[in-house]
C-alpha positions as CSV (number, residue, x, y, z in Angstrom):
1,M,0.0,-0.1,-0.1
2,D,2.8,2.5,0.8
3,M,4.7,1.6,-2.4
4,S,2.8,4.5,-4.0
5,P,4.9,7.8,-3.3
6,E,1.8,9.9,-2.4
7,V,0.4,7.3,0.2
8,S,3.8,6.8,1.7
9,A,4.2,10.7,2.2
10,A,0.7,10.8,3.7
11,L,1.6,8.1,6.1
12,D,4.8,9.8,7.0
13,I,3.1,13.1,7.6
14,M,0.4,11.7,9.8
15,A,2.8,9.6,11.9
16,D,5.0,12.9,12.3
17,E,1.9,14.7,13.5
18,C,0.8,12.3,16.0
19,V,4.5,12.0,17.6
20,T,5.5,15.4,18.4
21,K,7.8,16.7,21.2
22,N,6.4,19.0,23.8
23,E,8.2,22.1,24.9
24,K,10.6,19.8,27.3
25,G,11.6,17.8,24.3
26,E,9.6,14.6,25.4
27,I,7.4,12.6,23.1
28,L,5.5,11.0,26.2
29,G,4.7,12.9,29.3
30,I,4.6,10.9,32.5
31,Y,2.5,12.8,35.1
32,T,2.3,11.3,38.8
33,E,3.2,12.4,42.4
34,N,4.9,9.2,42.8
35,V,8.6,9.5,42.1
36,R,9.2,5.8,42.1
37,V,6.6,5.1,39.6
38,K,7.7,8.1,37.4
39,N,11.2,6.6,37.5
40,V,10.1,3.0,36.6
41,L,8.0,4.4,33.6
42,K,10.6,6.6,32.4
43,D,13.1,3.9,32.3
44,L,10.5,1.4,30.6
45,F,9.5,3.9,28.0
46,Y,12.7,5.6,27.3
47,N,15.4,3.1,28.0
48,V,13.6,-0.3,27.5
49,L,11.0,0.6,24.5
50,N,12.9,3.5,23.1
51,V,9.8,5.6,22.4
52,N,12.2,8.5,21.0
53,H,12.9,6.1,18.1
54,N,10.2,3.4,17.9
55,L,7.1,5.4,18.6
56,G,7.0,7.0,15.1
57,V,7.5,3.7,13.3
58,W,4.9,2.0,15.6
59,T,2.4,5.0,15.0
60,R,2.9,4.7,11.0
61,E,2.4,1.1,11.0
62,L,-0.8,1.7,13.3
63,I,-2.1,4.1,10.6
64,K,-1.2,1.6,7.8
65,F,-2.8,-1.4,9.1
66,G,-5.3,-0.2,11.6
67,D,-3.7,-2.3,14.3
68,L,-0.3,-3.1,15.8
69,F,0.8,-5.9,18.0
70,L,3.9,-5.8,20.1
71,R,5.2,-8.9,22.0
72,L,6.9,-7.7,25.4
73,E,9.8,-9.9,26.4
74,I,9.4,-10.4,30.2
75,D,11.7,-11.7,32.9
76,Q,10.5,-12.3,36.5
77,K,13.5,-10.6,37.9
78,L,14.3,-8.0,35.1
79,G,10.6,-7.0,34.2
80,I,10.3,-6.0,30.6
81,Y,13.4,-6.0,28.8
82,D,12.6,-6.0,25.2
83,C,9.6,-5.9,22.8
84,R,9.2,-7.1,19.3
85,E,6.7,-6.0,16.7
86,L,4.5,-8.9,15.5
87,P,3.0,-9.1,11.8
88,A,-0.4,-7.5,11.4
């Protein structure tokens, strides 16, 4: 579907508009009064899942196919340590 240059450009523009940084330079804002929860979520989203890079790609795929599936790699001691995109 995105082999057409017009469709590919439209998908890119829509994904870019969905994933914009705020005034602090963050793509994802975490609002909580609990400092421990905030630190754990920041580590998960920014270090493990790398939303700064992956969220744009995931958003484009979501717009393109209408759904997106991620398989989380979870360890009992480490928690979530990786994720993989599954085919739609």
